[in-house]
VOVO-935678 format. One line per 3 residues: their letters; for each residue x, y, z of C-alpha. Coordinates in Angstrom, 1 decimal, padded with zeros to 4 digits. Layout:
a) X Y Z | ...;
REM end
This chain:
mtg) 006.4 -033.2 -028.6 | 004.0 -033.5 -031.5 | 002.1 -036.6 -032.5;
rpp) 001.7 -038.3 -035.7 | 000.8 -036.0 -038.6 | -002.9 -036.2 -039.7;
wip) -003.7 -038.8 -042.3 | -005.6 -037.3 -045.2 | -006.8 -039.5 -048.1;
dee) -005.5 -038.0 -051.4 | -006.5 -039.1 -054.9 | -003.9 -041.9 -055.0;
tcd) -005.2 -043.2 -051.7 | -008.8 -043.1 -052.9 | -007.7 -045.0 -056.0;
qaf) -006.0 -047.7 -053.9 | -009.1 -047.9 -051.6 | -011.3 -048.3 -054.7;
ema) -009.2 -051.1 -056.0 | -009.0 -052.9 -052.7 | -012.8 -052.6 -052.1;
srg) -013.4 -053.9 -055.6 | -011.5 -057.0 -054.8 | -013.6 -057.7 -051.7;
ltv) -011.3 -056.5 -049.0 | -013.0 -055.6 -045.7 | -012.6 -052.2 -044.0;
aqi) -010.1 -053.8 -041.6 | -008.1 -055.2 -044.5 | -008.1 -051.9 -046.3;
adc) -007.0 -050.1 -043.2 | -004.2 -052.5 -042.7 | -003.0 -052.1 -046.3;
lgi) -003.1 -048.3 -045.9 | -001.2 -048.4 -042.6 | -004.0 -046.9 -040.6;
ser) -006.6 -048.2 -038.0 | -010.1 -049.3 -038.9 | -011.4 -046.5 -036.8;
tvy) -009.4 -044.0 -038.9 | -011.0 -045.3 -042.1 | -014.5 -044.8 -040.7;
dkq) -013.5 -041.4 -039.3 | -012.0 -040.2 -042.6 | -015.0 -041.5 -044.5;
nhy) -017.1 -039.1 -042.5 | -014.8 -036.2 -043.2 | -013.8 -036.9 -046.8;
pqf) -016.7 -037.9 -049.0 | -014.4 -038.7 -051.9 | -012.8 -041.4 -049.7;
lqa) -016.2 -042.8 -048.7 | -017.3 -042.8 -052.4 | -014.1 -044.6 -053.5;
ikr) -014.8 -047.5 -051.2 | -018.5 -047.6 -052.0 | -017.9 -047.5 -055.8;
grs) -015.2 -050.2 -055.3 | -017.5 -052.5 -053.5 | -020.1 -051.9 -056.2;
sgm) -017.7 -052.5 -059.0 | -016.5 -055.8 -057.5 | -020.0 -057.0 -057.0;
dki) -020.9 -056.1 -060.6 | -018.0 -058.2 -061.9 | -018.8 -061.2 -059.8;
tnk) -022.5 -061.0 -060.5 | -021.9 -060.8 -064.3 | -019.4 -063.7 -064.1;
lfe) -021.9 -065.8 -062.2 | -024.7 -064.9 -064.7 | -022.4 -065.7 -067.7;
kam) -021.5 -069.1 -066.1 | -025.2 -069.8 -065.6 | -026.0 -068.9 -069.2;
egd) -023.3 -071.2 -070.4 | -025.1 -074.1 -068.6 | -023.0 -074.4 -065.5;
nta) -025.5 -076.3 -063.2 | -023.8 -075.1 -060.0 | -024.0 -071.5 -061.1;
iif) -027.6 -072.0 -062.2 | -028.7 -073.4 -058.9 | -026.8 -070.8 -056.9;
ylk) -028.3 -068.0 -059.0 | -031.8 -069.3 -058.7 | -031.5 -070.0 -054.9;
hrd) -030.4 -066.4 -054.3 | -032.4 -064.5 -056.8 | -035.7 -066.4 -056.4;
ren) -035.7 -067.6 -052.9 | -039.5 -068.1 -052.7 | -039.4 -070.7 -055.5;
wge) -035.8 -072.0 -055.4 | -034.6 -071.3 -051.9 | -033.9 -073.9 -049.3;
qyi) -037.1 -074.8 -047.5 | -036.5 -075.9 -043.9 | -039.1 -078.5 -042.9;
epv) -039.3 -079.2 -039.2 | -038.7 -082.9 -038.7 | -041.6 -084.9 -037.2;
kei) -040.6 -085.9 -033.7 | -042.0 -089.1 -032.4 | -043.1 -088.9 -028.8;
pqi) -041.9 -091.9 -026.9 | -044.4 -094.0 -024.9 | -044.4 -093.2 -021.2;
nim) -045.2 -095.8 -018.6 | -046.4 -094.4 -015.3 | -046.3 -096.6 -012.3;
vdp) -047.9 -095.2 -009.1 | -047.0 -096.5 -005.8 | -050.3 -097.0 -003.9;
rai) -048.7 -095.5 -000.7 | -048.2 -092.2 -002.6 | -052.0 -092.0 -003.1;
npt) -053.1 -093.3 000.2 | -050.4 -093.4 002.8 | -052.5 -095.6 005.2;
ae) -052.9 -098.4 002.6 | -050.6 -101.3 002.9;
REM end
């Protein structure tokens, strides 16, 4: 009895992987769409550089599109896009600064029972 035939990524599969990665799909989602396991995707990336490059180029392409769109929106005066862009591109000047809140120490009243200090005192 033979097992499942080996899955080998061909040019069409690489094109599909590129497209899916460019749309932001995770490796698990890409694997599901291709009908293989996530482990198989990682294994085949190690053995087929064209498959690895297709996913890498896809991710890069998608990131370029989104980055350009965000930049265009910021340049058009979209305040939300401007703030988001500045917070992430210039964190030192525009990032969220977490300031530790000042905690007030409550007053503590200590009462000492004289018997605890001197057990013979009554």
